[in-house]
C-alpha positions in Angstrom: 89.4 91.0 96.7 92.0 92.9 98.8 94.2 95.4 97.1 97.4 93.5 98.1 99.0 90.1 97.8 99.0 89.3 101.6 97.0 90.5 104.6 98.8 90.3 108.0 96.9 88.3 110.6 99.4 88.7 113.4 101.7 86.3 115.2 103.5 85.4 112.0 100.3 84.5 110.1 99.3 85.8 106.7 96.3 85.5 104.4 97.1 85.2 100.7 94.6 87.0 98.5 93.5 85.9 95.0 96.2 88.1 93.5 98.7 85.3 94.4 96.9 82.6 92.4 99.3 80.9 89.9 98.6 79.8 86.3 98.5 76.0 87.0 95.8 75.6 89.6 93.3 78.1 91.2 94.0 76.7 94.6 97.8 77.2 94.5 99.9 80.4 94.6 102.3 81.5 91.9 105.9 81.1 93.1 106.6 84.8 93.0 104.5 86.2 95.9 105.6 83.6 98.5 109.2 84.0 97.4 108.8 87.8 98.0 107.0 87.3 101.3 109.8 85.0 102.6 112.4 87.5 101.2 110.6 90.1 103.4 111.0 87.9 106.4 114.7 87.4 105.7 115.1 91.2 105.4 113.6 91.7 108.9 115.3 88.8 110.7 118.2 90.3 112.7 118.0 93.3 110.3 121.3 95.0 109.5 121.5 98.2 107.5 125.2 97.5 106.8 124.4 94.4 104.8 122.8 93.6 101.4 121.3 90.4 100.2 123.5 88.8 97.5 121.8 85.5 96.8 118.3 84.1 97.5 117.2 80.5 96.9 113.5 79.6 97.3 112.6 76.0 97.5 108.9 75.3 96.7 108.3 72.2 98.8 104.7 71.6 97.7 101.7 73.5 96.4 101.4 76.8 98.4 97.7 77.3 99.0 95.8 80.5 98.4 94.9 80.8 102.0 96.6 81.2 105.4 100.3 80.8 105.9 102.7 80.9 108.9 106.1 82.5 108.4 109.1 82.1 110.7 112.7 83.2 110.1 116.1 82.6 111.8 119.7 83.5 111.3 121.4 80.2 110.5 125.0 81.5 110.3 125.6 84.9 111.9 128.8 86.8 111.0 130.4 90.2 110.8 130.8 90.1 107.0 128.5 87.4 105.8 125.3 85.9 107.2 123.0 83.1 106.1 119.3 83.6 106.9 116.4 81.2 106.5 112.6 81.7 106.4 110.0 79.0 106.2 106.3 79.1 105.2 103.9 76.6 106.7 100.3 75.8 105.7 98.1 73.0 107.1 100.8 71.8 109.5 103.5 71.3 106.8 106.3 73.3 105.3 105.3 74.5 101.8 108.2 76.8 100.9 111.5 78.0 102.3 114.1 80.7 101.5 117.8 80.7 102.3 119.6 84.0 101.7 123.2 85.1 102.0 123.7 88.7 102.9 127.0 90.4 102.7 128.6 93.5 104.2 128.1 96.7 102.2 131.5 98.0 101.1 132.7 100.8 98.8 134.1 99.6 95.5 134.0 100.1 91.7 130.9 99.1 89.6 131.7 96.4 87.0 128.3 95.2 85.6 128.1 92.2 83.2 126.1 94.4 80.8 127.5 97.9 80.3 124.8 98.8 77.8 121.5 100.3 79.1 118.6 97.9 79.5 115.8 97.9 76.8 113.4 100.8 76.9 110.1 100.6 78.7 107.3 100.0 76.1 104.0 101.9 76.3 101.8 98.9 75.5 101.1 96.2 78.1 100.0 92.6 77.9 96.2 92.9 78.1 95.0 89.3 78.3 95.7 86.1 80.1 96.7 83.3 77.6 94.1 80.6 77.0 94.6 77.7 79.5 96.3 79.8 82.1 94.6 80.5 85.4 94.4 84.2 86.2 95.1 85.9 89.5 98.8 86.7 89.7 99.1 87.5 86.0 96.5 90.4 86.2 98.0 91.6 89.5 101.2 92.5 87.7 101.5 95.0 84.9 103.5 93.4 82.0 105.0 95.4 79.2 106.7 93.2 76.5 109.8 94.2 74.5 109.7 90.8 72.8 107.6 87.7 73.5 105.0 87.2 76.2 103.1 84.5 78.1 101.8 81.8 75.8 104.2 82.7 72.9 107.0 80.1 72.6 110.6 81.3 72.8 112.8 83.8 74.7 111.1 86.9 76.1 112.1 90.3 77.4 109.3 91.9 79.5 109.1 94.8 82.0 107.0 94.1 85.1 105.5 96.2 87.9 103.3 95.1 90.8 99.9 96.7 90.7 99.4 96.1 94.4 101.7 96.2 97.5 103.0 92.8 98.6 101.7 93.4 102.1 98.6 95.4 103.0 99.4 99.0 104.0 103.1 98.6 103.4 105.5 99.9 100.7 107.1 97.0 98.9 110.9 96.9 99.2 113.5 96.3 96.4 114.3 92.7 97.2 110.6 91.8 97.4 109.8 93.6 94.0 112.5 91.5 92.3 111.6 88.2 93.8 107.9 88.7 93.1 108.5 88.7 89.4 111.8 86.8 88.9 109.8 83.5 89.3 108.0 84.4 86.0 111.0 83.6 83.8 109.9 80.1 82.9 106.3 81.3 82.1 107.5 84.2 79.9 110.0 82.1 77.9 107.9 78.9 77.7 108.8 76.6 74.9 105.8 74.3 75.2 102.0 74.5 75.2 100.7 74.8 78.7 97.5 73.0 77.7 99.6 69.9 76.9 102.7 70.3 79.1 103.8 71.2 82.6 107.0 73.1 83.1 106.9 73.8 86.8 109.9 75.1 88.8 110.5 73.5 92.3 113.0 76.3 93.0 114.1 79.8 92.2 117.7 81.1 92.7 118.5 84.8 92.3 122.0 86.3 92.5 121.9 90.0 93.1 124.7 92.4 92.3 122.9 95.4 93.8 119.5 96.5 95.1 116.8 97.4 92.5 115.7 101.0 92.1 112.2 102.0 91.2 109.0 100.0 90.5 109.9 98.3 87.2 111.9 95.1 86.8 112.9 93.8 83.4 113.1 90.0 82.9 115.1 88.8 79.9 114.4 85.1 79.9 115.1 81.9 78.0 114.3 78.3 78.5 116.4 75.1 77.7 114.8 71.7 77.7 116.6 68.4 76.8 114.9 65.1 76.0 115.0 62.9 79.1 116.4 65.7 81.3 115.3 68.6 83.4 114.5 72.0 82.0 116.3 75.3 82.9 114.9 78.8 82.7 117.5 81.6 83.0 116.7 85.3 83.4 118.8 88.5 83.4 117.2 91.0 85.7 117.3 94.8 85.2 115.9 98.0 86.6 115.8 101.2 84.5 119.4 102.0 85.5 120.9 98.6 84.5 121.6 95.1 85.6 120.5 94.0 89.1 121.0 90.3 89.0 120.5 86.8 87.4 117.7 84.3 88.1 117.6 80.6 87.4 114.8 78.0 87.7 115.1 74.2 87.5 112.1 72.8 85.7 110.0 69.7 86.0 108.8 69.0 82.4 106.0 66.5 82.0 102.9 65.9 79.8 99.7 66.9 81.5 
């Protein structure tokens, strides 16, 4: 297996490696890696150093295969102060995922974080196993260090995460990509139901960012709400070792297997 999540093939084509494999099906990617790859495309589309990404929404339009993808990006709404950028992933002749991101002008101003306190400390012990019933691939490609909770343990969870491999072969992974690659794990970390009996799959991920992340580690403080007869919602506060970087949310399809 390649020591990366994606291998560039040229002309906007990418080969997903086994490190992208999600927990539900060995043929389908976890939502984190394609969200990050589309975020990378957004960053490079009409790139502007004077702007920062403030919100990203990834729509998962169908199973994203562990195989070849085509990525295309465009500026939907150009502007001097705010811009809307879109990137789309295609596989087998159909759209499988898309990202829309608002980027805003960098301006000097005071820092007013939601959480003034420092984030939880980085534990020395990592999650060493894939929970029974979960397909491996992505889970082992990320280093997980739990403060409380973990995959397969019901209830809220606070876990630090770091990619073991670069997103793209031969390339340093950027701050936005590092956050998006793990933010999609909020529902898995804070699962309230047994994955052997239930599906709680998110068709989308929305991340609001108040600043760019610093360093390799991202902390996910996640909880899940499920109502009878309704959709589920997983919410995550996201931190780096300096403090808060943003908030993630995932709508959930909750059904019996």
